[in-house]
C-alpha positions as CSV (number, residue, x, y, z in Angstrom):
1,M,19.8,-19.2,1.8
2,T,16.1,-19.5,1.8
3,V,13.9,-16.8,3.3
4,A,12.4,-19.2,5.8
5,A,15.9,-20.2,7.1
6,A,16.8,-16.6,7.5
7,A,13.7,-15.5,9.5
8,S,14.9,-13.9,12.6
9,A,11.9,-14.6,14.7
10,G,9.6,-17.7,14.9
11,L,5.9,-17.6,15.7
12,S,4.0,-19.4,18.3
13,L,0.2,-19.9,18.0
14,T,-2.0,-18.0,20.5
15,L,-5.7,-18.6,20.1
16,A,-7.2,-15.7,22.0
17,P,-6.0,-12.1,22.7
18,K,-4.9,-11.1,26.2
19,A,-6.3,-8.0,27.8
20,S,-4.1,-5.0,27.2
21,A,-3.9,-1.4,28.3
22,V,-2.0,-0.5,25.2
23,T,-3.6,1.8,22.7
24,A,-2.9,0.8,19.1
25,T,-0.7,3.1,17.1
26,A,-0.8,2.9,13.3
27,D,1.7,0.3,12.0
28,D,2.9,-0.5,15.6
29,F,3.0,-4.3,16.0
30,N,4.8,-4.4,19.4
31,G,3.0,-1.6,21.1
32,D,6.1,0.5,21.9
33,G,4.5,3.7,20.5
34,V,6.7,3.8,17.4
35,A,5.5,2.7,13.9
36,D,7.1,-0.3,12.3
37,L,7.8,-0.8,8.6
38,V,6.9,-3.7,6.4
39,V,8.7,-4.3,3.1
40,A,7.2,-7.2,1.1
41,T,8.7,-9.3,-1.6
42,P,6.1,-11.3,-3.4
43,G,8.7,-12.7,-5.8
44,A,10.9,-14.1,-3.1
45,P,11.9,-17.8,-3.3
46,V,11.1,-19.9,-0.2
47,G,12.6,-23.4,0.2
48,G,13.1,-23.9,-3.5
49,Y,9.6,-22.6,-4.4
50,T,9.7,-19.6,-6.8
51,D,7.5,-16.5,-6.3
52,A,6.4,-17.9,-2.9
53,G,6.8,-14.5,-1.2
54,S,7.9,-12.9,2.0
55,V,7.3,-9.9,4.3
56,T,10.2,-8.3,6.2
57,V,9.1,-6.4,9.3
58,L,11.5,-3.7,10.6
59,Y,10.6,-2.6,14.1
60,G,10.7,1.2,14.6
61,S,12.7,2.9,17.4
62,T,13.9,6.4,18.3
63,G,16.8,5.7,15.9
64,G,14.5,4.6,13.1
65,V,14.5,1.1,11.5
66,S,17.3,-1.3,11.1
67,P,17.9,-4.9,9.9
68,A,19.1,-5.6,13.4
69,R,15.5,-5.2,14.7
70,S,13.7,-7.2,12.0
71,A,12.0,-10.4,11.2
72,T,11.3,-12.0,7.8
73,L,8.1,-14.1,7.7
74,T,6.9,-16.4,5.0
75,Q,4.3,-19.2,4.7
76,G,7.2,-21.5,5.7
77,S,7.8,-19.7,9.0
78,S,6.8,-21.3,12.3
79,G,3.3,-20.2,13.3
80,V,2.3,-18.7,9.9
81,P,-0.7,-20.7,8.5
82,D,-0.4,-22.8,5.4
83,A,2.9,-23.6,3.5
84,A,5.0,-21.8,0.9
85,E,4.2,-22.9,-2.6
86,T,5.3,-21.7,-6.1
87,G,3.3,-18.8,-7.3
88,D,1.6,-17.9,-3.9
89,R,3.1,-14.4,-4.1
90,F,2.6,-13.9,-0.4
91,G,3.1,-10.2,0.2
92,S,1.6,-8.9,-3.0
93,T,-0.3,-6.5,-0.7
94,Y,-0.7,-5.9,3.0
95,A,-2.7,-3.8,5.5
96,T,-2.4,-3.0,9.2
97,G,-4.9,-2.4,12.0
98,D,-5.9,-3.7,15.4
99,L,-8.4,-6.4,14.3
100,D,-8.6,-8.2,17.6
101,A,-9.0,-5.1,19.7
102,D,-6.1,-6.0,22.1
103,G,-4.2,-2.7,21.6
104,Y,-1.6,-4.1,19.3
105,T,-1.6,-3.5,15.5
106,D,-2.0,-6.7,13.4
107,L,-0.8,-7.4,9.9
108,V,-2.9,-8.8,7.1
109,V,-0.9,-10.2,4.1
110,G,-2.4,-11.0,0.7
111,A,-1.3,-14.0,-1.3
112,P,-3.5,-13.8,-4.4
113,G,-1.8,-16.8,-6.1
114,D,-2.3,-19.1,-3.1
115,Q,-3.7,-22.5,-4.1
116,V,-6.6,-23.2,-1.7
117,G,-9.9,-25.0,-1.8
118,S,-10.5,-27.0,-4.9
119,G,-6.9,-26.6,-5.9
120,G,-7.0,-23.5,-8.0
121,S,-5.0,-20.3,-7.4
122,F,-8.0,-18.6,-5.8
123,G,-5.9,-16.6,-3.2
124,A,-5.9,-16.2,0.5
125,L,-5.3,-13.7,3.3
126,T,-3.0,-14.3,6.3
127,V,-3.7,-12.4,9.6
128,L,-0.7,-12.2,11.9
129,W,-1.4,-11.0,15.4
130,G,0.6,-8.2,17.0
131,G,1.8,-8.3,20.7
132,A,4.4,-7.0,23.1
133,N,7.1,-9.0,21.2
134,G,5.8,-8.0,17.7
135,L,4.4,-10.5,15.2
136,T,5.1,-13.6,17.3
137,N,1.6,-14.6,18.2
138,G,0.5,-16.9,15.4
139,G,-2.2,-16.1,13.0
140,I,-5.2,-17.3,10.9
141,Q,-5.8,-17.8,7.2
142,I,-8.8,-16.6,5.4
143,A,-9.3,-18.4,2.1
144,S,-11.2,-17.0,-0.9
145,P,-14.9,-17.4,-0.2
146,L,-15.1,-19.1,-3.6
147,A,-12.3,-21.5,-3.1
148,D,-14.6,-24.5,-2.7
149,S,-16.6,-23.8,-5.8
150,A,-15.9,-26.1,-8.8
151,W,-17.6,-23.6,-11.1
152,E,-16.0,-20.3,-10.1
153,A,-13.3,-18.7,-12.2
154,E,-12.8,-15.8,-9.7
155,K,-9.2,-15.6,-8.8
156,D,-6.8,-13.1,-7.1
157,F,-8.5,-12.9,-3.7
158,G,-6.4,-10.6,-1.6
159,K,-5.0,-8.5,-4.5
160,K,-5.9,-5.4,-2.4
161,I,-6.6,-5.2,1.3
162,E,-7.9,-2.5,3.7
163,I,-8.5,-2.4,7.4
164,A,-10.8,0.3,8.8
165,D,-13.7,0.8,11.2
166,L,-16.5,0.6,8.7
167,D,-19.5,0.2,11.1
168,G,-18.4,2.7,13.7
169,D,-18.2,0.3,16.6
170,G,-14.6,1.2,17.5
171,T,-13.1,-2.1,16.1
172,P,-11.9,-2.1,12.5
173,Q,-13.1,-4.5,9.9
174,L,-11.3,-6.2,7.0
175,A,-12.0,-5.7,3.3
176,A,-10.4,-7.4,0.3
177,L,-10.7,-7.3,-3.4
178,S,-10.5,-10.4,-5.7
179,R,-10.4,-10.1,-9.5
180,N,-14.0,-8.8,-9.8
181,K,-15.5,-8.7,-6.3
182,L,-15.2,-6.9,-3.0
183,W,-15.4,-8.8,0.3
184,V,-16.0,-7.3,3.7
185,Y,-15.6,-9.2,7.0
186,D,-17.1,-8.4,10.4
187,D,-15.0,-8.0,13.6
188,L,-12.3,-10.7,14.2
189,T,-12.0,-10.1,18.0
190,G,-12.1,-13.8,18.7
191,R,-9.0,-14.5,16.6
192,T,-10.8,-17.2,14.7
193,A,-11.2,-17.4,10.9
194,P,-14.6,-16.2,9.9
195,D,-17.1,-18.5,8.3
196,G,-17.6,-16.1,5.5
197,P,-17.8,-12.4,4.6
198,K,-20.5,-10.1,6.1
199,Y,-21.0,-8.3,2.8
200,S,-19.8,-8.8,-0.8
201,E,-20.1,-6.7,-3.9
202,Y,-20.0,-8.0,-7.5
203,F,-18.6,-5.7,-10.1
204,N,-20.1,-6.6,-13.4
205,A,-18.1,-7.6,-16.4
206,Y,-17.7,-3.9,-17.4
207,I,-15.8,-2.9,-14.2
208,E,-12.4,-4.2,-12.9
209,P,-11.6,-2.9,-9.4
210,R,-8.0,-2.1,-9.0
211,T,-7.5,0.2,-6.0
212,L,-9.0,0.0,-2.5
213,T,-8.7,2.8,0.0
214,A,-10.5,3.6,3.3
215,G,-11.3,6.9,5.1
216,D,-14.1,8.8,6.7
217,F,-14.7,10.9,3.6
218,T,-18.1,12.3,4.8
219,G,-17.5,12.9,8.5
220,A,-19.9,10.0,9.4
221,G,-17.8,8.8,12.3
222,R,-16.9,5.6,10.5
223,A,-14.8,4.8,7.5
224,Q,-16.0,4.2,3.9
225,L,-14.2,2.3,1.1
226,A,-13.2,4.0,-2.1
227,I,-12.7,1.8,-5.1
228,T,-11.4,2.7,-8.5
229,G,-10.8,0.7,-11.7
230,P,-11.4,0.7,-15.5
231,K,-14.9,0.6,-16.8
232,S,-16.2,0.0,-20.3
233,C,-18.4,2.8,-21.6
234,D,-20.6,2.8,-24.7
235,G,-18.9,-0.3,-25.9
236,T,-15.8,1.5,-27.2
237,T,-14.7,4.1,-24.7
238,D,-12.6,3.1,-21.7
239,C,-13.8,5.0,-18.6
240,Q,-12.9,5.0,-14.9
241,H,-15.2,3.7,-12.1
242,T,-14.8,5.5,-8.9
243,A,-17.2,4.9,-6.1
244,V,-17.5,5.0,-2.3
245,Y,-19.0,2.0,-0.4
246,S,-20.5,2.3,3.1
247,W,-21.5,-0.2,5.7
248,G,-25.3,-0.6,5.4
249,T,-28.1,-2.4,7.2
250,E,-28.3,-5.3,4.9
251,R,-25.6,-4.7,2.3
252,L,-23.0,-2.1,1.2
253,D,-24.5,1.2,0.1
254,W,-22.6,3.0,-2.6
255,V,-22.4,6.2,-4.6
256,T,-20.3,7.0,-7.7
257,V,-17.8,9.8,-7.6
258,A,-17.2,12.2,-10.5
259,D,-14.0,12.8,-12.4
260,P,-12.3,15.7,-10.6
261,G,-11.3,17.2,-13.9
262,T,-14.7,17.5,-15.6
263,G,-17.4,16.7,-13.0
264,S,-18.6,13.8,-15.1
265,A,-18.6,10.2,-14.0
266,G,-15.2,9.2,-15.2
267,E,-15.5,9.4,-19.0
268,N,-12.4,11.6,-19.4
269,E,-10.4,10.4,-16.4
270,A,-7.0,8.8,-17.0
271,P,-6.6,5.3,-15.6
272,T,-6.1,5.2,-11.8
273,V,-3.0,3.3,-10.8
274,S,-2.6,4.3,-7.1
275,A,-4.7,5.6,-4.3
276,A,-4.2,6.8,-0.7
277,A,-6.2,8.8,1.8
278,G,-5.7,11.4,4.6
279,D,-6.8,14.8,5.8
280,I,-4.8,17.2,3.7
281,D,-6.5,20.4,4.6
282,H,-7.1,19.4,8.3
283,D,-10.9,20.1,8.2
284,G,-11.9,16.8,9.8
285,Y,-12.8,15.0,6.5
286,T,-10.6,12.4,4.9
287,D,-9.5,13.3,1.3
288,L,-8.8,10.8,-1.5
289,V,-5.6,11.1,-3.5
290,T,-5.3,9.1,-6.7
291,G,-2.4,8.7,-9.2
292,H,-3.3,8.7,-12.9
293,I,-1.3,7.4,-15.8
294,P,-2.8,7.6,-19.3
295,A,-2.4,4.4,-21.3
296,S,0.6,4.1,-23.5
297,S,0.4,5.0,-27.1
298,S,3.6,3.1,-27.7
299,A,5.6,0.6,-25.7
300,A,7.9,2.2,-23.0
301,G,9.1,-0.9,-21.2
302,E,8.1,-1.2,-17.5
303,Y,5.9,1.9,-17.4
304,S,3.6,3.9,-19.6
305,D,5.0,6.5,-21.9
306,A,2.8,9.2,-20.2
307,A,3.9,12.0,-17.8
308,G,1.2,11.3,-15.1
309,S,-0.7,13.3,-12.6
310,V,-2.3,13.3,-9.1
311,H,-5.9,14.1,-8.3
312,V,-7.3,15.1,-5.0
313,R,-11.0,14.8,-4.1
314,F,-11.6,16.6,-0.9
315,G,-14.0,15.1,1.6
316,S,-17.1,16.8,2.9
317,A,-20.5,16.0,4.4
318,D,-21.8,16.0,0.8
319,G,-19.3,13.4,-0.4
320,L,-15.9,13.2,-2.0
321,G,-15.1,16.0,-4.4
322,A,-18.6,17.6,-4.0
323,H,-17.1,21.0,-3.3
324,R,-13.4,20.9,-4.2
325,T,-10.9,19.0,-6.2
326,A,-7.4,19.5,-7.4
327,T,-5.0,18.1,-10.0
328,L,-1.3,18.4,-9.7
329,D,1.6,17.3,-12.0
330,Q,5.1,18.3,-12.7
331,D,3.9,21.4,-14.6
332,T,2.2,22.7,-11.5
333,S,3.9,25.7,-10.1
334,G,6.4,24.8,-7.4
335,V,6.6,21.1,-8.3
336,P,10.1,20.1,-9.3
337,G,10.7,19.0,-12.9
338,A,8.4,19.2,-15.8
339,N,5.9,16.8,-17.5
340,E,7.8,14.5,-19.7
341,S,7.0,11.3,-21.6
342,G,7.4,8.3,-19.4
343,D,7.8,10.0,-16.0
344,N,4.8,8.2,-14.5
345,F,4.2,10.9,-11.9
346,G,1.7,9.3,-9.5
347,A,2.6,5.6,-10.2
348,S,2.5,5.4,-6.4
349,V,1.1,7.7,-3.7
350,A,1.1,7.8,0.1
351,V,-0.5,10.2,2.5
352,G,0.8,11.3,6.0
353,D,2.0,14.3,8.0
354,V,5.7,14.5,7.2
355,T,6.1,18.0,8.6
356,G,4.1,17.4,11.8
357,D,1.9,20.5,11.3
358,G,-1.4,18.7,11.3
359,Y,-1.9,18.8,7.6
360,A,-1.3,15.5,5.7
361,D,1.3,15.6,3.0
362,V,1.5,13.4,-0.1
363,A,4.5,11.4,-1.3
364,V,4.4,10.7,-5.0
365,G,6.5,8.1,-6.8
366,V,7.9,9.1,-10.2
367,P,9.7,5.9,-11.2
368,G,10.1,6.8,-14.8
369,E,11.8,10.2,-14.1
370,T,15.2,10.8,-15.9
371,A,17.3,12.5,-13.2
372,S,20.8,13.8,-13.6
373,G,20.7,12.5,-17.2
374,V,20.0,8.9,-16.1
375,T,17.1,7.2,-17.9
376,Q,14.2,6.1,-15.7
377,T,16.3,6.1,-12.5
378,G,13.2,7.5,-10.8
379,E,12.5,9.9,-8.0
380,A,10.0,10.6,-5.2
381,V,8.3,14.0,-4.7
382,L,6.8,15.4,-1.5
383,L,3.7,17.7,-1.9
384,K,2.7,19.5,1.2
385,G,-0.8,19.9,2.7
386,T,-2.2,23.2,3.8
387,A,-5.5,24.8,4.9
388,T,-6.3,25.5,1.3
389,G,-5.4,22.0,0.1
390,L,-2.5,20.3,-1.6
391,T,0.0,22.7,-3.2
392,G,3.2,22.7,-5.2
393,T,4.6,25.4,-2.9
394,G,7.6,24.0,-1.1
395,A,7.5,20.7,-2.9
396,Q,10.6,18.6,-2.8
397,A,12.2,15.9,-5.0
398,F,14.6,13.2,-4.0
399,H,16.5,10.6,-6.0
400,Q,19.7,8.6,-5.7
401,A,21.8,11.5,-7.0
402,T,20.4,13.8,-4.2
403,S,23.1,14.6,-1.7
404,G,22.7,12.4,1.4
405,V,20.6,9.7,-0.3
406,P,22.4,6.4,-0.3
407,G,23.3,4.7,-3.6
408,A,23.8,6.0,-7.1
409,S,21.4,6.7,-9.9
410,E,21.3,4.0,-12.5
411,A,19.1,3.5,-15.5
412,Y,15.9,1.6,-14.8
413,D,16.2,1.6,-11.0
414,W,12.6,2.9,-10.8
415,F,13.2,4.7,-7.5
416,G,9.6,5.6,-6.4
417,S,8.0,2.4,-7.7
418,D,6.2,2.4,-4.3
419,V,6.1,4.7,-1.4
420,R,4.8,4.6,2.2
421,I,4.6,7.2,5.0
422,A,5.0,6.1,8.7
423,D,6.7,7.7,11.8
424,V,9.3,5.0,12.3
425,D,11.4,7.1,14.7
426,G,8.5,8.3,16.8
427,N,9.4,12.0,16.8
428,G,6.0,13.2,15.6
429,T,7.0,13.9,12.0
430,E,6.3,11.0,9.7
431,D,9.0,9.4,7.5
432,V,8.8,8.3,3.9
433,A,9.8,4.8,2.7
434,I,10.7,4.5,-1.0
435,A,11.0,1.3,-3.1
436,A,13.2,1.0,-6.2
437,K,12.2,-2.4,-7.6
438,G,14.7,-2.2,-10.4
439,E,17.8,-1.5,-8.2
440,D,20.8,-3.8,-9.1
441,V,22.4,-5.3,-6.0
442,F,24.2,-8.4,-7.3
443,S,26.5,-8.6,-10.2
444,G,24.6,-9.5,-13.4
445,S,21.2,-8.8,-11.9
446,T,18.7,-6.2,-13.1
447,R,15.8,-6.3,-10.6
448,D,17.1,-7.1,-7.2
449,G,15.2,-4.2,-5.5
450,S,15.9,-2.0,-2.5
451,D,14.2,0.3,0.0
452,W,15.1,3.7,1.4
453,V,13.8,5.6,4.4
454,L,14.0,9.4,4.4
455,R,13.2,11.3,7.7
456,G,10.4,13.8,8.1
457,S,11.0,17.2,9.8
458,A,9.2,20.5,10.4
459,S,10.6,21.9,7.2
460,G,9.8,18.8,5.1
461,L,11.6,15.7,4.0
462,T,15.3,15.5,4.6
463,A,18.2,13.2,3.4
464,A,19.9,13.6,6.7
465,N,20.3,10.2,8.4
466,A,18.7,8.5,5.3
467,T,19.1,4.7,5.2
468,S,18.8,2.0,2.5
469,Y,18.2,-1.7,2.7
470,S,18.5,-4.5,0.1
471,E,18.2,-8.3,0.5
472,K,21.9,-8.3,1.3
473,S,21.1,-6.3,4.4
474,F,19.2,-9.3,5.7
475,G,21.5,-12.0,4.6
476,F,19.6,-13.2,1.5
477,T,21.3,-14.2,-1.7
478,Y,18.5,-14.6,-4.2
479,Q,18.5,-12.3,-7.2
480,N,16.0,-10.5,-9.5
481,S,13.1,-10.9,-7.0
482,E,12.4,-7.2,-6.5
483,F,13.1,-7.2,-2.7
484,G,10.9,-4.8,-0.8
485,S,8.9,-3.8,-3.9
486,V,5.6,-3.7,-2.0
487,L,5.1,-1.1,0.7
488,G,1.4,-1.6,1.3
489,G,-1.8,-1.9,-0.7
């Protein structure tokens, strides 16, 4: 069965938004006040095309999410622009926000391998409009701004995406990374594809942007973009570039951000592999959370042979990390486990209020963790936010051998390969979605992939009423495509 054939909802094209009294809720595509969950599979086959990609939308309800309330969308689905092709990798990343200001959250999907323009794999974005019936209102495609250039080698447009109100006008803007550039688009309230970006930023040959995160880090009343990536220093030393980019009068303004461990500009910082943002100490400033995995000194398979850590740069009027930073790992007091080679603590991070106390918490993926004696079965750890910042006190760890969590721990499941936080049951405490891209579902397979949802509560994350979904849950029969391996940017 192909993904396109199994899509549970078609799309019809709507060219202009209708007036709505609905106020957009984060991740809520149908405006019912409950967040929805997107699990993306960039390796999914579509109509015989390999690695074409799909996104599966599970609509939230008071009972949580379920395949019974879902739709799987591809570039072969009715109303979705373009067509599915081999190597598009539609769903490699996604972001959500109300781009057309109609009160319904929209979905932007990256396909960094999409062949557009002059025929190269420059990449493209697909914007799908939300509405009362969910993502059934058609969409637009935004091709790489360089797709028509015969001389450009810049690929991977849409490898990271963010949606945030960057200019403070109340309507969010769209930002995307390609291999070596940042592109920022103005408002899309007319539901028409833009002629081109409002701003762009070229990262010289010494910087490779890898993460893109948005938040109001300085209390300016509008969001800024935080970008991290490796940087070549002094010709021999690998450094890290971390900078904050703000909407300016004629271009993006930017400032570099120091390494939270040393105060210097990234010379001693381990590579950043993940990033997320939220107000952990509830002071009105967004904080930046980054996962760091030192480079491998020897081959360790899928992941580095390092233990890993998480940094927090707290926001302030003077900038990220100007007054306070923190570093946590599995040797931090209260955090379950211990630093071990290959754990990869911080391989994925997500920020949200799981306990409903007003302080954002941090979900940390530890996909290389050996749990209950099973090699690299993986786990997810919840770190709790407080008025004094992120702490190991009361931290929790979950894996497939945890009582109440569906499934069984197996070697190289990589539970925690991605994480996302969203309130999919609408009860005021946010829930945690966890991907395990190495989960075996079919006999003889090694990387079928699955997703779990654990519920939030006032006391923290709980395995009560935990659910799990694989491609089998949606009637798909393809194998080794890492179903649901992408839970966001």
